[in-house]
PyMOL Python script that loads the backbone (N, CA, C, O; Angstrom):
from pymol import cmd

cmd.read_pdbstr("""\
ATOM      1  N   UNK A   1     -20.103   8.345  16.910  1.00  0.00           N
ATOM      2  CA  UNK A   1     -18.505   8.315  17.073  1.00  0.00           C
ATOM      3  C   UNK A   1     -18.172   6.887  16.686  1.00  0.00           C
ATOM      4  O   UNK A   1     -17.002   6.627  16.404  1.00  0.00           O
ATOM      5  N   UNK A   2     -19.335   5.692  16.639  1.00  0.00           N
ATOM      6  CA  UNK A   2     -18.664   4.539  16.543  1.00  0.00           C
ATOM      7  C   UNK A   2     -18.553   4.472  14.970  1.00  0.00           C
ATOM      8  O   UNK A   2     -17.726   3.683  14.512  1.00  0.00           O
ATOM      9  N   UNK A   3     -19.235   5.152  14.189  1.00  0.00           N
ATOM     10  CA  UNK A   3     -18.941   4.974  12.636  1.00  0.00           C
ATOM     11  C   UNK A   3     -17.618   5.791  12.345  1.00  0.00           C
ATOM     12  O   UNK A   3     -17.118   5.537  11.249  1.00  0.00           O
ATOM     13  N   UNK A   4     -17.176   6.418  12.867  1.00  0.00           N
ATOM     14  CA  UNK A   4     -15.767   7.278  12.574  1.00  0.00           C
ATOM     15  C   UNK A   4     -14.824   6.085  13.084  1.00  0.00           C
ATOM     16  O   UNK A   4     -14.006   5.680  12.257  1.00  0.00           O
ATOM     17  N   UNK A   5     -14.837   5.476  14.339  1.00  0.00           N
ATOM     18  CA  UNK A   5     -13.826   4.445  14.627  1.00  0.00           C
ATOM     19  C   UNK A   5     -13.933   3.335  13.850  1.00  0.00           C
ATOM     20  O   UNK A   5     -12.915   2.659  13.699  1.00  0.00           O
ATOM     21  N   UNK A   6     -15.106   2.945  13.239  1.00  0.00           N
ATOM     22  CA  UNK A   6     -14.976   1.798  12.227  1.00  0.00           C
ATOM     23  C   UNK A   6     -14.492   2.314  10.970  1.00  0.00           C
ATOM     24  O   UNK A   6     -13.667   1.587  10.416  1.00  0.00           O
ATOM     25  N   UNK A   7     -14.807   3.420  10.361  1.00  0.00           N
ATOM     26  CA  UNK A   7     -14.040   3.655   9.233  1.00  0.00           C
ATOM     27  C   UNK A   7     -12.389   4.031   9.493  1.00  0.00           C
ATOM     28  O   UNK A   7     -11.569   4.206   8.591  1.00  0.00           O
ATOM     29  N   UNK A   8     -12.197   4.087  10.536  1.00  0.00           N
ATOM     30  CA  UNK A   8     -10.729   4.323  10.882  1.00  0.00           C
ATOM     31  C   UNK A   8     -10.085   3.051  10.867  1.00  0.00           C
ATOM     32  O   UNK A   8      -8.991   2.838  10.345  1.00  0.00           O
ATOM     33  N   UNK A   9     -10.663   2.367  11.344  1.00  0.00           N
ATOM     34  CA  UNK A   9     -10.074   0.975  11.401  1.00  0.00           C
ATOM     35  C   UNK A   9      -9.926   0.016   9.977  1.00  0.00           C
ATOM     36  O   UNK A   9      -9.087  -0.826   9.656  1.00  0.00           O
ATOM     37  N   UNK A  10     -11.289   0.615   9.199  1.00  0.00           N
ATOM     38  CA  UNK A  10     -11.169  -0.169   7.689  1.00  0.00           C
ATOM     39  C   UNK A  10     -10.160   0.617   7.047  1.00  0.00           C
ATOM     40  O   UNK A  10      -9.465   0.031   6.218  1.00  0.00           O
ATOM     41  N   UNK A  11      -9.924   1.936   7.285  1.00  0.00           N
ATOM     42  CA  UNK A  11      -8.879   2.562   6.433  1.00  0.00           C
ATOM     43  C   UNK A  11      -7.564   2.012   6.856  1.00  0.00           C
ATOM     44  O   UNK A  11      -6.780   1.843   5.923  1.00  0.00           O
ATOM     45  N   UNK A  12      -7.085   1.655   8.180  1.00  0.00           N
ATOM     46  CA  UNK A  12      -6.086   1.165   8.544  1.00  0.00           C
ATOM     47  C   UNK A  12      -5.825  -0.288   8.096  1.00  0.00           C
ATOM     48  O   UNK A  12      -4.687  -0.682   7.842  1.00  0.00           O
ATOM     49  N   UNK A  13      -6.946  -1.088   8.007  1.00  0.00           N
ATOM     50  CA  UNK A  13      -6.795  -2.316   7.411  1.00  0.00           C
ATOM     51  C   UNK A  13      -6.598  -2.530   6.113  1.00  0.00           C
ATOM     52  O   UNK A  13      -6.063  -3.562   5.707  1.00  0.00           O
ATOM     53  N   UNK A  14      -7.073  -1.429   5.212  1.00  0.00           N
ATOM     54  CA  UNK A  14      -6.843  -1.605   3.879  1.00  0.00           C
ATOM     55  C   UNK A  14      -5.336  -0.926   3.755  1.00  0.00           C
ATOM     56  O   UNK A  14      -4.669  -1.361   2.816  1.00  0.00           O
ATOM     57  N   UNK A  15      -4.810  -0.064   4.461  1.00  0.00           N
ATOM     58  CA  UNK A  15      -3.340   0.422   4.187  1.00  0.00           C
ATOM     59  C   UNK A  15      -2.396  -0.840   4.538  1.00  0.00           C
ATOM     60  O   UNK A  15      -1.435  -1.157   3.838  1.00  0.00           O
ATOM     61  N   UNK A  16      -2.798  -1.533   5.729  1.00  0.00           N
ATOM     62  CA  UNK A  16      -1.934  -2.846   5.790  1.00  0.00           C
ATOM     63  C   UNK A  16      -1.911  -3.884   4.844  1.00  0.00           C
ATOM     64  O   UNK A  16      -0.903  -4.545   4.593  1.00  0.00           O
ATOM     65  N   UNK A  17      -2.992  -4.032   4.322  1.00  0.00           N
ATOM     66  CA  UNK A  17      -3.017  -4.930   3.094  1.00  0.00           C
ATOM     67  C   UNK A  17      -2.439  -4.720   2.074  1.00  0.00           C
ATOM     68  O   UNK A  17      -1.887  -5.634   1.462  1.00  0.00           O
ATOM     69  N   UNK A  18      -2.435  -3.401   1.637  1.00  0.00           N
ATOM     70  CA  UNK A  18      -1.863  -2.839   0.493  1.00  0.00           C
ATOM     71  C   UNK A  18      -0.343  -2.730   0.646  1.00  0.00           C
ATOM     72  O   UNK A  18       0.445  -2.837  -0.294  1.00  0.00           O
ATOM     73  N   UNK A  19      -0.013  -2.509   1.900  1.00  0.00           N
ATOM     74  CA  UNK A  19       1.702  -2.772   2.284  1.00  0.00           C
ATOM     75  C   UNK A  19       2.001  -4.137   2.228  1.00  0.00           C
ATOM     76  O   UNK A  19       3.142  -4.400   1.849  1.00  0.00           O
ATOM     77  N   UNK A  20       1.238  -5.106   2.520  1.00  0.00           N
ATOM     78  CA  UNK A  20       1.500  -6.353   2.504  1.00  0.00           C
ATOM     79  C   UNK A  20       1.737  -6.800   0.764  1.00  0.00           C
ATOM     80  O   UNK A  20       2.719  -7.434   0.377  1.00  0.00           O
ATOM     81  N   UNK A  21       0.836  -6.410   0.037  1.00  0.00           N
ATOM     82  CA  UNK A  21       0.779  -6.658  -0.912  1.00  0.00           C
ATOM     83  C   UNK A  21       2.075  -6.179  -1.980  1.00  0.00           C
ATOM     84  O   UNK A  21       2.685  -6.870  -2.795  1.00  0.00           O
ATOM     85  N   UNK A  22       2.211  -4.922  -1.683  1.00  0.00           N
ATOM     86  CA  UNK A  22       3.467  -4.140  -2.213  1.00  0.00           C
ATOM     87  C   UNK A  22       4.613  -4.950  -1.721  1.00  0.00           C
ATOM     88  O   UNK A  22       5.406  -5.373  -2.562  1.00  0.00           O
ATOM     89  N   UNK A  23       4.795  -5.216  -0.471  1.00  0.00           N
ATOM     90  CA  UNK A  23       6.198  -5.880  -0.250  1.00  0.00           C
ATOM     91  C   UNK A  23       6.437  -7.365  -0.728  1.00  0.00           C
ATOM     92  O   UNK A  23       7.551  -7.873  -0.855  1.00  0.00           O
ATOM     93  N   UNK A  24       5.261  -7.972  -0.970  1.00  0.00           N
ATOM     94  CA  UNK A  24       5.464  -9.399  -1.782  1.00  0.00           C
ATOM     95  C   UNK A  24       5.961  -9.111  -3.309  1.00  0.00           C
ATOM     96  O   UNK A  24       6.691  -9.924  -3.876  1.00  0.00           O
ATOM     97  N   UNK A  25       5.565  -8.017  -3.889  1.00  0.00           N
ATOM     98  CA  UNK A  25       5.626  -7.900  -5.261  1.00  0.00           C
ATOM     99  C   UNK A  25       6.860  -7.061  -5.419  1.00  0.00           C
ATOM    100  O   UNK A  25       7.287  -6.892  -6.561  1.00  0.00           O
ATOM    101  N   UNK A  26       7.528  -6.477  -4.323  1.00  0.00           N
ATOM    102  CA  UNK A  26       9.016  -5.590  -4.654  1.00  0.00           C
ATOM    103  C   UNK A  26       9.904  -6.438  -4.288  1.00  0.00           C
ATOM    104  O   UNK A  26      10.077  -6.868  -3.148  1.00  0.00           O
ATOM    105  N   UNK A  27      10.660  -6.776  -5.524  1.00  0.00           N
ATOM    106  CA  UNK A  27      11.875  -7.714  -5.101  1.00  0.00           C
ATOM    107  C   UNK A  27      13.043  -7.235  -4.729  1.00  0.00           C
ATOM    108  O   UNK A  27      13.899  -8.000  -4.285  1.00  0.00           O
ATOM    109  N   UNK A  28      13.289  -5.759  -4.863  1.00  0.00           N
ATOM    110  CA  UNK A  28      14.418  -5.068  -4.366  1.00  0.00           C
ATOM    111  C   UNK A  28      14.041  -3.446  -3.968  1.00  0.00           C
ATOM    112  O   UNK A  28      12.911  -3.006  -4.179  1.00  0.00           O
ATOM    113  N   UNK A  29      14.877  -2.804  -3.506  1.00  0.00           N
ATOM    114  CA  UNK A  29      14.764  -1.558  -3.116  1.00  0.00           C
ATOM    115  C   UNK A  29      14.278  -0.621  -4.252  1.00  0.00           C
ATOM    116  O   UNK A  29      13.380   0.214  -4.144  1.00  0.00           O
ATOM    117  N   UNK A  30      15.116  -0.929  -5.512  1.00  0.00           N
ATOM    118  CA  UNK A  30      14.621  -0.316  -6.892  1.00  0.00           C
ATOM    119  C   UNK A  30      13.085  -0.566  -7.087  1.00  0.00           C
ATOM    120  O   UNK A  30      12.217   0.304  -7.166  1.00  0.00           O
ATOM    121  N   UNK A  31      12.943  -1.728  -7.141  1.00  0.00           N
ATOM    122  CA  UNK A  31      11.497  -1.837  -7.350  1.00  0.00           C
ATOM    123  C   UNK A  31      10.336  -1.209  -6.412  1.00  0.00           C
ATOM    124  O   UNK A  31       9.270  -0.783  -6.857  1.00  0.00           O
ATOM    125  N   UNK A  32      10.712  -1.218  -5.022  1.00  0.00           N
ATOM    126  CA  UNK A  32       9.855  -0.364  -4.182  1.00  0.00           C
ATOM    127  C   UNK A  32       9.886   1.163  -4.601  1.00  0.00           C
ATOM    128  O   UNK A  32       8.893   1.844  -4.855  1.00  0.00           O
ATOM    129  N   UNK A  33      11.174   1.567  -4.625  1.00  0.00           N
ATOM    130  CA  UNK A  33      11.358   2.939  -4.909  1.00  0.00           C
ATOM    131  C   UNK A  33      10.683   3.415  -6.132  1.00  0.00           C
ATOM    132  O   UNK A  33       9.839   4.311  -6.096  1.00  0.00           O
ATOM    133  N   UNK A  34      11.103   2.738  -7.360  1.00  0.00           N
ATOM    134  CA  UNK A  34      10.758   3.032  -8.682  1.00  0.00           C
ATOM    135  C   UNK A  34       9.627   2.580  -9.253  1.00  0.00           C
ATOM    136  O   UNK A  34       9.275   2.897 -10.389  1.00  0.00           O
ATOM    137  N   UNK A  35       8.854   1.639  -8.318  1.00  0.00           N
ATOM    138  CA  UNK A  35       7.733   1.008  -8.920  1.00  0.00           C
ATOM    139  C   UNK A  35       8.244  -0.141 -10.120  1.00  0.00           C
ATOM    140  O   UNK A  35       7.493  -0.470 -11.038  1.00  0.00           O
ATOM    141  N   UNK A  36       9.594  -0.674  -9.963  1.00  0.00           N
ATOM    142  CA  UNK A  36       9.789  -1.392 -11.050  1.00  0.00           C
ATOM    143  C   UNK A  36      10.090  -0.848 -12.327  1.00  0.00           C
ATOM    144  O   UNK A  36      10.393  -1.592 -13.260  1.00  0.00           O
ATOM    145  N   UNK A  37      10.030   0.428 -12.453  1.00  0.00           N
ATOM    146  CA  UNK A  37      10.076   1.149 -13.695  1.00  0.00           C
ATOM    147  C   UNK A  37       9.068   0.928 -14.730  1.00  0.00           C
ATOM    148  O   UNK A  37       9.168   1.098 -15.945  1.00  0.00           O
ATOM    149  N   UNK A  38       8.079   0.518 -14.034  1.00  0.00           N
ATOM    150  CA  UNK A  38       6.743  -0.062 -14.964  1.00  0.00           C
ATOM    151  C   UNK A  38       5.571   1.311 -14.672  1.00  0.00           C
ATOM    152  O   UNK A  38       4.565   1.293 -15.381  1.00  0.00           O
ATOM    153  N   UNK A  39       5.695   2.316 -13.780  1.00  0.00           N
ATOM    154  CA  UNK A  39       4.704   3.270 -13.473  1.00  0.00           C
ATOM    155  C   UNK A  39       4.351   4.104 -14.888  1.00  0.00           C
ATOM    156  O   UNK A  39       3.220   4.105 -15.374  1.00  0.00           O
ATOM    157  N   UNK A  40       5.284   4.682 -15.366  1.00  0.00           N
ATOM    158  CA  UNK A  40       5.240   5.715 -16.571  1.00  0.00           C
ATOM    159  C   UNK A  40       5.285   6.814 -16.139  1.00  0.00           C
ATOM    160  O   UNK A  40       5.347   6.940 -14.916  1.00  0.00           O
ATOM    161  N   UNK A  41       5.272   7.942 -16.958  1.00  0.00           N
ATOM    162  CA  UNK A  41       5.554   9.335 -16.579  1.00  0.00           C
ATOM    163  C   UNK A  41       4.405  10.363 -16.241  1.00  0.00           C
ATOM    164  O   UNK A  41       4.050  11.280 -16.982  1.00  0.00           O
ATOM    165  N   UNK A  42       3.895  10.068 -15.028  1.00  0.00           N
ATOM    166  CA  UNK A  42       2.708  10.810 -14.584  1.00  0.00           C
ATOM    167  C   UNK A  42       3.226  11.664 -13.658  1.00  0.00           C
ATOM    168  O   UNK A  42       2.491  12.455 -13.068  1.00  0.00           O
TER     169      UNK A  42
END
""", "prot")
cmd.dss("prot")
cmd.show_as("cartoon", "prot")
cmd.util.cbc("prot")
cmd.orient("prot")
């Protein structure tokens, strides 16, 4: 049970860090929604 809690906390920590990184690099709503138009057609 402890390993599940540790993995869940690790997952949430990584998600928060990704959100902070994306927030710092998105300068407008368009950058956030459209990825700054640099994602490509996938």
